[in-house]
DRENTORKOL-3810 file (N, C-alpha, C; in nm, 4 decimals):
REM DRENTORKOL-3810
@n.u->-4.2790; n.v->32.0493; n.w->14.7380; ca.u->-4.4092; ca.v->32.1108; ca.w->14.7571; c.u->-4.5069; c.v->32.0041; c.w->14.8069
@n.u->-4.5866; n.v->32.0407; n.w->14.9058; ca.u->-4.6836; ca.v->31.9484; ca.w->14.9651; c.u->-4.8226; c.v->31.9772; c.w->14.9087
@n.u->-4.8961; n.v->31.8709; n.w->14.8806; ca.u->-5.0309; ca.v->31.8843; ca.w->14.8270; c.u->-5.1294; c.v->31.8188; c.w->14.9253
@n.u->-5.2266; n.v->31.8968; n.w->14.9744; ca.u->-5.3268; ca.v->31.8451; ca.w->15.0673; c.u->-5.4233; c.v->31.7548; c.w->14.9894
@n.u->-5.4381; n.v->31.6292; n.w->15.0359; ca.u->-5.5331; ca.v->31.5374; ca.w->14.9716; c.u->-5.6511; c.v->31.5048; c.w->15.0622
@n.u->-5.6393; n.v->31.5384; n.w->15.1928; ca.u->-5.7474; ca.v->31.5102; ca.w->15.2872; c.u->-5.7352; c.v->31.6069; c.w->15.4031
@n.u->-5.8487; n.v->31.6647; n.w->15.4430; ca.u->-5.8522; ca.v->31.7487; ca.w->15.5619; c.u->-5.9919; c.v->31.7387; c.w->15.6202
@n.u->-5.9973; n.v->31.7087; n.w->15.7489; ca.u->-6.1273; ca.v->31.6940; ca.w->15.8141; c.u->-6.1144; c.v->31.7254; c.w->15.9620
@n.u->-6.2224; n.v->31.7808; n.w->16.0176; ca.u->-6.2302; ca.v->31.8010; ca.w->16.1611; c.u->-6.3620; c.v->31.7420; c.w->16.2090
@n.u->-6.3574; n.v->31.6870; n.w->16.3307; ca.u->-6.4748; ca.v->31.6248; ca.w->16.3895; c.u->-6.4928; c.v->31.6782; c.w->16.5302
@n.u->-6.6142; n.v->31.7198; n.w->16.5614; ca.u->-6.6435; ca.v->31.7638; ca.w->16.6973; c.u->-6.6449; c.v->31.6415; c.w->16.7880
@n.u->-6.5690; n.v->31.6488; n.w->16.8973; ca.u->-6.5648; ca.v->31.5362; ca.w->16.9902; c.u->-6.6272; c.v->31.5693; c.w->17.1252
@n.u->-6.6723; n.v->31.6930; n.w->17.1450; ca.u->-6.7422; ca.v->31.7261; ca.w->17.2678; c.u->-6.7425; c.v->31.8744; c.w->17.2956
@n.u->-6.8011; n.v->31.9103; n.w->17.4087; ca.u->-6.8049; ca.v->32.0483; ca.w->17.4556; c.u->-6.7646; c.v->32.0495; c.w->17.6012
@n.u->-6.7108; n.v->32.1635; n.w->17.6434; ca.u->-6.6718; ca.v->32.1759; ca.w->17.7834; c.u->-6.7006; c.v->32.3176; c.w->17.8300
@n.u->-6.7010; n.v->32.3341; n.w->17.9607; ca.u->-6.7114; ca.v->32.4670; ca.w->18.0190; c.u->-6.5814; c.v->32.5401; c.w->17.9883
@n.u->-6.5925; n.v->32.6686; n.w->17.9637; ca.u->-6.4784; ca.v->32.7479; ca.w->17.9213; c.u->-6.4454; c.v->32.8505; c.w->18.0273
@n.u->-6.3186; n.v->32.8617; n.w->18.0635; ca.u->-6.2772; ca.v->32.9558; ca.w->18.1678; c.u->-6.2003; c.v->33.0744; c.w->18.1102
@n.u->-6.2570; n.v->33.1411; n.w->18.0118; ca.u->-6.1955; ca.v->33.2612; ca.w->17.9573; c.u->-6.0850; c.v->33.2328; c.w->17.8569
@n.u->-6.0153; n.v->33.3377; n.w->17.8161; ca.u->-5.9136; ca.v->33.3276; ca.w->17.7113; c.u->-5.7935; c.v->33.2447; c.w->17.7538
@n.u->-5.7756; n.v->33.2209; n.w->17.8832; ca.u->-5.6623; ca.v->33.1451; ca.w->17.9345; c.u->-5.7013; c.v->32.9990; c.w->17.9580
@n.u->-5.7856; n.v->32.9431; n.w->17.8755; ca.u->-5.8393; ca.v->32.8084; ca.w->17.8982; c.u->-5.7335; c.v->32.7013; c.w->17.8752
@n.u->-5.6486; n.v->32.6781; n.w->17.9750; ca.u->-5.5480; ca.v->32.5739; ca.w->17.9637; c.u->-5.5985; c.v->32.4425; c.w->18.0219
@n.u->-5.7096; n.v->32.4470; n.w->18.0948; ca.u->-5.7711; ca.v->32.3271; ca.w->18.1488; c.u->-5.9206; c.v->32.3340; c.w->18.1201
@n.u->-5.9852; n.v->32.2218; n.w->18.1340; ca.u->-6.1296; ca.v->32.2204; ca.w->18.1178; c.u->-6.1930; c.v->32.2841; c.w->18.2404
@n.u->-6.3004; n.v->32.3600; n.w->18.2204; ca.u->-6.3689; ca.v->32.4266; ca.w->18.3297; c.u->-6.4524; c.v->32.3300; c.w->18.4117
@n.u->-6.5030; n.v->32.3793; n.w->18.5227; ca.u->-6.5834; ca.v->32.2933; ca.w->18.6102; c.u->-6.7240; c.v->32.3464; c.w->18.6296
@n.u->-6.7592; n.v->32.4524; n.w->18.5641; ca.u->-6.8946; ca.v->32.5043; ca.w->18.5798; c.u->-6.9137; c.v->32.6277; c.w->18.4948
@n.u->-7.0365; n.v->32.6737; n.w->18.4838; ca.u->-7.0643; ca.v->32.7932; ca.w->18.4072; c.u->-7.1370; c.v->32.7626; c.w->18.2787
@n.u->-7.1896; n.v->32.8675; n.w->18.2168; ca.u->-7.2719; ca.v->32.8487; ca.w->18.0979; c.u->-7.1962; c.v->32.8718; c.w->17.9679
@n.u->-7.0729; n.v->32.9227; n.w->17.9756; ca.u->-6.9961; ca.v->32.9512; ca.w->17.8562; c.u->-6.9220; c.v->32.8249; c.w->17.8134
@n.u->-6.9438; n.v->32.7821; n.w->17.6872; ca.u->-6.8868; ca.v->32.6558; ca.w->17.6424; c.u->-6.7896; c.v->32.6733; c.w->17.5264
@n.u->-6.6938; n.v->32.5826; n.w->17.5202; ca.u->-6.6028; ca.v->32.5715; ca.w->17.4067; c.u->-6.6238; c.v->32.4320; c.w->17.3478
@n.u->-6.5917; n.v->32.4173; n.w->17.2211; ca.u->-6.6090; ca.v->32.2901; ca.w->17.1520; c.u->-6.4719; c.v->32.2312; c.w->17.1223
@n.u->-6.4558; n.v->32.1016; n.w->17.1491; ca.u->-6.3313; ca.v->32.0316; ca.w->17.1211; c.u->-6.3430; c.v->31.9622; c.w->16.9863
@n.u->-6.2425; n.v->31.9842; n.w->16.9020; ca.u->-6.2383; ca.v->31.9233; ca.w->16.7692; c.u->-6.1124; c.v->31.8398; c.w->16.7532
@n.u->-6.1257; n.v->31.7290; n.w->16.6813; ca.u->-6.0112; ca.v->31.6520; ca.w->16.6342; c.u->-5.9920; c.v->31.6912; c.w->16.4878
@n.u->-5.8683; n.v->31.7205; n.w->16.4490; ca.u->-5.8387; ca.v->31.7665; ca.w->16.3139; c.u->-5.7310; c.v->31.6777; c.w->16.2519
@n.u->-5.7513; n.v->31.6399; n.w->16.1266; ca.u->-5.6537; ca.v->31.5610; ca.w->16.0515; c.u->-5.6295; c.v->31.6262; c.w->15.9167
@n.u->-5.5020; n.v->31.6331; n.w->15.8792; ca.u->-5.4649; ca.v->31.6804; ca.w->15.7460; c.u->-5.3639; c.v->31.5818; c.w->15.6883
@n.u->-5.3879; n.v->31.5382; n.w->15.5658; ca.u->-5.2962; ca.v->31.4476; ca.w->15.4967; c.u->-5.2424; c.v->31.5173; c.w->15.3727
@n.u->-5.1112; n.v->31.5103; n.w->15.3547; ca.u->-5.0474; ca.v->31.5730; ca.w->15.2399; c.u->-4.9533; c.v->31.4740; c.w->15.1721
@n.u->-4.9319; n.v->31.4971; n.w->15.0435; ca.u->-4.8337; ca.v->31.4210; ca.w->14.9663; c.u->-4.7179; c.v->31.5131; c.w->14.9338
@n.u->-4.5953; n.v->31.4576; n.w->14.9375; ca.u->-4.4824; ca.v->31.5400; ca.w->14.8968; c.u->-4.4832; c.v->31.5546; c.w->14.7449
@n.u->-4.3985; n.v->31.6381; n.w->14.6919; ca.u->-4.3966; ca.v->31.6666; ca.w->14.5485; c.u->-4.3764; c.v->31.5454; c.w->14.4606
@n.u->-4.3085; n.v->31.4446; n.w->14.5111; ca.u->-4.2827; ca.v->31.3255; ca.w->14.4320; c.u->-4.3882; c.v->31.2172; c.w->14.4571
@n.u->-4.4839; n.v->31.2440; n.w->14.5445; ca.u->-4.5934; ca.v->31.1520; ca.w->14.5778; c.u->-4.5452; c.v->31.0168; c.w->14.6297
@n.u->-4.4312; n.v->31.0147; n.w->14.6982; ca.u->-4.3829; ca.v->30.8889; ca.w->14.7527; c.u->-4.4066; c.v->30.8763; c.w->14.9022
@n.u->-4.4420; n.v->30.9869; n.w->14.9694; ca.u->-4.4706; ca.v->30.9852; ca.w->15.1126; c.u->-4.6022; c.v->31.0554; c.w->15.1429
@n.u->-4.6821; n.v->30.9893; n.w->15.2256; ca.u->-4.8060; ca.v->31.0471; ca.w->15.2761; c.u->-4.7782; c.v->31.0932; c.w->15.4184
@n.u->-4.8012; n.v->31.2208; n.w->15.4456; ca.u->-4.7825; ca.v->31.2770; ca.w->15.5799; c.u->-4.9206; c.v->31.3063; c.w->15.6372
@n.u->-4.9478; n.v->31.2492; n.w->15.7548; ca.u->-5.0763; ca.v->31.2686; ca.w->15.8218; c.u->-5.0488; c.v->31.3364; c.w->15.9558
@n.u->-5.1073; n.v->31.4558; n.w->15.9745; ca.u->-5.0921; ca.v->31.5316; ca.w->16.0988; c.u->-5.2266; c.v->31.5395; c.w->16.1685
@n.u->-5.2257; n.v->31.5130; n.w->16.2994; ca.u->-5.3503; ca.v->31.5149; ca.w->16.3767; c.u->-5.3292; c.v->31.5924; c.w->16.5064
@n.u->-5.4299; n.v->31.6708; n.w->16.5444; ca.u->-5.4264; ca.v->31.7417; ca.w->16.6719; c.u->-5.5691; c.v->31.7737; c.w->16.7159
@n.u->-5.5809; n.v->31.8094; n.w->16.8427; ca.u->-5.7105; ca.v->31.8520; ca.w->16.8965; c.u->-5.6997; c.v->31.9978; c.w->16.9391
@n.u->-5.8091; n.v->32.0678; n.w->16.9251; ca.u->-5.8117; ca.v->32.2072; ca.w->16.9675; c.u->-5.9508; c.v->32.2423; c.w->17.0185
@n.u->-5.9535; n.v->32.3448; n.w->17.1035; ca.u->-6.0787; ca.v->32.4010; ca.w->17.1543; c.u->-6.1134; c.v->32.5222; c.w->17.0701
@n.u->-6.2377; n.v->32.5329; n.w->17.0311; ca.u->-6.2842; ca.v->32.6520; ca.w->16.9605; c.u->-6.3859; c.v->32.7222; c.w->17.0497
@n.u->-6.3608; n.v->32.8504; n.w->17.0702; ca.u->-6.4501; ca.v->32.9343; ca.w->17.1502; c.u->-6.4671; c.v->33.0640; c.w->17.0745
@n.u->-6.5806; n.v->33.0789; n.w->17.0068; ca.u->-6.6007; ca.v->33.1961; ca.w->16.9220; c.u->-6.4993; c.v->33.1949; c.w->16.8090
@n.u->-6.4236; n.v->33.3031; n.w->16.7943; ca.u->-6.3204; ca.v->33.3133; ca.w->16.6909; c.u->-6.1879; c.v->33.2530; c.w->16.7360
@n.u->-6.1788; n.v->33.2186; n.w->16.8622; ca.u->-6.0538; ca.v->33.1716; ca.w->16.9206; c.u->-6.0401; c.v->33.0199; c.w->16.9062
@n.u->-5.9213; n.v->32.9739; n.w->16.8701; ca.u->-5.8917; ca.v->32.8307; ca.w->16.8630; c.u->-5.7644; c.v->32.8058; c.w->16.9426
@n.u->-5.7748; n.v->32.7218; n.w->17.0445; ca.u->-5.6615; ca.v->32.6931; ca.w->17.1329; c.u->-5.6245; c.v->32.5461; c.w->17.1226
@n.u->-5.4948; n.v->32.5169; n.w->17.1077; ca.u->-5.4491; ca.v->32.3778; ca.w->17.1077; c.u->-5.4896; c.v->32.3131; c.w->17.2393
@n.u->-5.5258; n.v->32.1862; n.w->17.2339; ca.u->-5.5679; ca.v->32.1131; ca.w->17.3529; c.u->-5.4650; c.v->32.0053; c.w->17.3828
@n.u->-5.3982; n.v->32.0189; n.w->17.4965; ca.u->-5.2887; ca.v->31.9281; ca.w->17.5292; c.u->-5.3336; c.v->31.7983; c.w->17.5953
@n.u->-5.4597; n.v->31.7866; n.w->17.6311; ca.u->-5.5041; ca.v->31.6631; ca.w->17.6970; c.u->-5.5090; c.v->31.5445; c.w->17.6006
@n.u->-5.5088; n.v->31.5699; n.w->17.4697; ca.u->-5.5021; ca.v->31.4651; ca.w->17.3683; c.u->-5.3771; c.v->31.4929; c.w->17.2848
@n.u->-5.2836; n.v->31.4004; n.w->17.2865; ca.u->-5.1544; ca.v->31.4219; ca.w->17.2203; c.u->-5.1697; c.v->31.4325; c.w->17.0686
@n.u->-5.0978; n.v->31.5274; n.w->17.0075; ca.u->-5.0968; ca.v->31.5346; ca.w->16.8609; c.u->-5.0185; c.v->31.4165; c.w->16.8038
@n.u->-5.0443; n.v->31.3841; n.w->16.6781; ca.u->-4.9758; ca.v->31.2727; ca.w->16.6121; c.u->-4.9335; c.v->31.3147; c.w->16.4719
@n.u->-4.8221; n.v->31.2595; n.w->16.4282; ca.u->-4.7756; ca.v->31.2774; ca.w->16.2903; c.u->-4.7324; c.v->31.1409; c.w->16.2395
@n.u->-4.7843; n.v->31.1030; n.w->16.1222; ca.u->-4.7488; ca.v->30.9765; ca.w->16.0584; c.u->-4.6835; c.v->31.0066; c.w->15.9239
@n.u->-4.5829; n.v->30.9294; n.w->15.8891; ca.u->-4.5271; ca.v->30.9291; ca.w->15.7548; c.u->-4.5455; c.v->30.7877; c.w->15.7022
@n.u->-4.6204; n.v->30.7759; n.w->15.5954; ca.u->-4.6514; ca.v->30.6460; ca.w->15.5368; c.u->-4.6054; c.v->30.6440; c.w->15.3919
@n.u->-4.5569; n.v->30.5293; n.w->15.3449; ca.u->-4.5279; ca.v->30.5205; ca.w->15.2012; c.u->-4.6576; c.v->30.5392; c.w->15.1230
@n.u->-4.6492; n.v->30.6152; n.w->15.0170; ca.u->-4.7677; ca.v->30.6380; ca.w->14.9337; c.u->-4.8061; c.v->30.5066; c.w->14.8662
@n.u->-4.9358; n.v->30.4794; n.w->14.8611; ca.u->-4.9861; ca.v->30.3596; ca.w->14.7944; c.u->-5.0198; c.v->30.3927; c.w->14.6496
@n.u->-5.0668; n.v->30.2953; n.w->14.5777; ca.u->-5.0812; ca.v->30.3107; ca.w->14.4329; c.u->-5.1817; c.v->30.4162; c.w->14.3882
@n.u->-5.2909; n.v->30.4334; n.w->14.4594; ca.u->-5.3902; ca.v->30.5296; ca.w->14.4124; c.u->-5.4200; c.v->30.6356; c.w->14.5172
@n.u->-5.4597; n.v->30.7504; n.w->14.4691; ca.u->-5.4986; ca.v->30.8603; ca.w->14.5567; c.u->-5.6177; c.v->30.8198; c.w->14.6445
@n.u->-5.7131; n.v->30.7478; n.w->14.5874; ca.u->-5.8315; ca.v->30.7045; ca.w->14.6617; c.u->-5.7922; c.v->30.6192; c.w->14.7825
@n.u->-5.6918; n.v->30.5311; n.w->14.7665; ca.u->-5.6463; ca.v->30.4479; ca.w->14.8777; c.u->-5.5806; c.v->30.5324; c.w->14.9865
@n.u->-5.5068; n.v->30.6346; n.w->14.9452; ca.u->-5.4423; ca.v->30.7222; ca.w->15.0432; c.u->-5.5450; c.v->30.8058; c.w->15.1183
@n.u->-5.6461; n.v->30.8539; n.w->15.0487; ca.u->-5.7538; ca.v->30.9287; ca.w->15.1139; c.u->-5.8290; c.v->30.8376; c.w->15.2104
@n.u->-5.8538; n.v->30.7133; n.w->15.1701; ca.u->-5.9226; ca.v->30.6176; ca.w->15.2571; c.u->-5.8403; c.v->30.5904; c.w->15.3832
@n.u->-5.7089; n.v->30.5786; n.w->15.3687; ca.u->-5.6219; ca.v->30.5583; ca.w->15.4846; c.u->-5.6284; c.v->30.6790; c.w->15.5778
@n.u->-5.6192; n.v->30.7983; n.w->15.5226; ca.u->-5.6266; ca.v->30.9206; ca.w->15.6042; c.u->-5.7616; c.v->30.9311; c.w->15.6747
@n.u->-5.8685; n.v->30.8968; n.w->15.6047; ca.u->-6.0026; ca.v->30.9010; ca.w->15.6637; c.u->-6.0130; c.v->30.8025; c.w->15.7815
@n.u->-5.9578; n.v->30.6829; n.w->15.7652; ca.u->-5.9605; ca.v->30.5831; ca.w->15.8721; c.u->-5.8754; c.v->30.6288; c.w->15.9912
@n.u->-5.7591; n.v->30.6868; n.w->15.9654; ca.u->-5.6759; ca.v->30.7390; ca.w->16.0743; c.u->-5.7476; c.v->30.8523; c.w->16.1476
@n.u->-5.8218; n.v->30.9346; n.w->16.0751; ca.u->-5.8989; ca.v->31.0430; ca.w->16.1382; c.u->-6.0101; c.v->30.9851; c.w->16.2267
@n.u->-6.0787; n.v->30.8851; n.w->16.1770; ca.u->-6.1853; ca.v->30.8218; ca.w->16.2559; c.u->-6.1292; c.v->30.7661; c.w->16.3873
@n.u->-6.0174; n.v->30.6969; n.w->16.3789; ca.u->-5.9545; ca.v->30.6393; ca.w->16.4979; c.u->-5.9097; c.v->30.7478; c.w->16.5956
@n.u->-5.8503; n.v->30.8544; n.w->16.5428; ca.u->-5.8027; ca.v->30.9633; ca.w->16.6287; c.u->-5.9205; c.v->31.0324; c.w->16.6985
@n.u->-6.0296; n.v->31.0518; n.w->16.6270; ca.u->-6.1488; ca.v->31.1137; ca.w->16.6866; c.u->-6.2037; c.v->31.0277; c.w->16.7999
@n.u->-6.2082; n.v->30.8962; n.w->16.7787; ca.u->-6.2548; ca.v->30.8051; ca.w->16.8841; c.u->-6.1606; c.v->30.8088; c.w->17.0040
@n.u->-6.0322; n.v->30.8081; n.w->16.9764; ca.u->-5.9315; ca.v->30.8141; ca.w->17.0819; c.u->-5.9458; c.v->30.9441; c.w->17.1614
@n.u->-5.9693; n.v->31.0546; n.w->17.0933; ca.u->-5.9858; ca.v->31.1835; ca.w->17.1605; c.u->-6.1065; c.v->31.1804; c.w->17.2538
@n.u->-6.2159; n.v->31.1212; n.w->17.2078; ca.u->-6.3357; ca.v->31.1114; ca.w->17.2937; c.u->-6.3060; c.v->31.0315; c.w->17.4204
@n.u->-6.2221; n.v->30.9291; n.w->17.4089; ca.u->-6.1881; ca.v->30.8455; ca.w->17.5246; c.u->-6.0893; c.v->30.9124; c.w->17.6183
@n.u->-6.0070; n.v->31.0021; n.w->17.5688; ca.u->-5.8994; ca.v->31.0606; ca.w->17.6495; c.u->-5.9350; c.v->31.1894; c.w->17.7193
@n.u->-6.0421; n.v->31.2546; n.w->17.6775; ca.u->-6.0742; ca.v->31.3826; ca.w->17.7407; c.u->-6.1091; c.v->31.3604; c.w->17.8871
@n.u->-6.0864; n.v->31.4603; n.w->17.9707; ca.u->-6.1182; ca.v->31.4467; ca.w->18.1135; c.u->-6.2640; c.v->31.4068; c.w->18.1373
@n.u->-6.2869; n.v->31.3396; n.w->18.2498; ca.u->-6.4198; ca.v->31.2858; ca.w->18.2816; c.u->-6.5279; c.v->31.3938; c.w->18.2846
@n.u->-6.4941; n.v->31.5142; n.w->18.3261; ca.u->-6.5971; ca.v->31.6192; ca.w->18.3349; c.u->-6.6302; c.v->31.6802; c.w->18.1998
@n.u->-6.5633; n.v->31.6345; n.w->18.0952; ca.u->-6.5908; ca.v->31.6789; ca.w->17.9581; c.u->-6.7173; c.v->31.6102; c.w->17.9116
@n.u->-6.8175; n.v->31.6860; n.w->17.8680; ca.u->-6.9437; ca.v->31.6246; ca.w->17.8289; c.u->-6.9487; c.v->31.6084; c.w->17.6776
@n.u->-6.9722; n.v->31.4877; n.w->17.6314; ca.u->-6.9839; ca.v->31.4613; ca.w->17.4881; c.u->-7.1242; c.v->31.4191; c.w->17.4533
END
């Protein structure tokens, strides 16, 4: 059984949205979608492994679409002695991933 110890999303920018089929960033228009970086960290039942999953997605109204311009990441780390240290590690990995996402989005993406 996996137990979530950290979950956070950070807005990394907004882009023009080209309808429900938004597989690329738009080039004009007033309708916008927001790009988020998301991190979730879980511990396995024995608390010996920390699993950190990260991905980016576009949110447009109720719709959330995976964003392929920023690669998703999964880390498996040995669990450290305290929960606070593991949460701090997950928080730092989320900060780095959010910064990386801001750097990797296409040039016409406005942040």
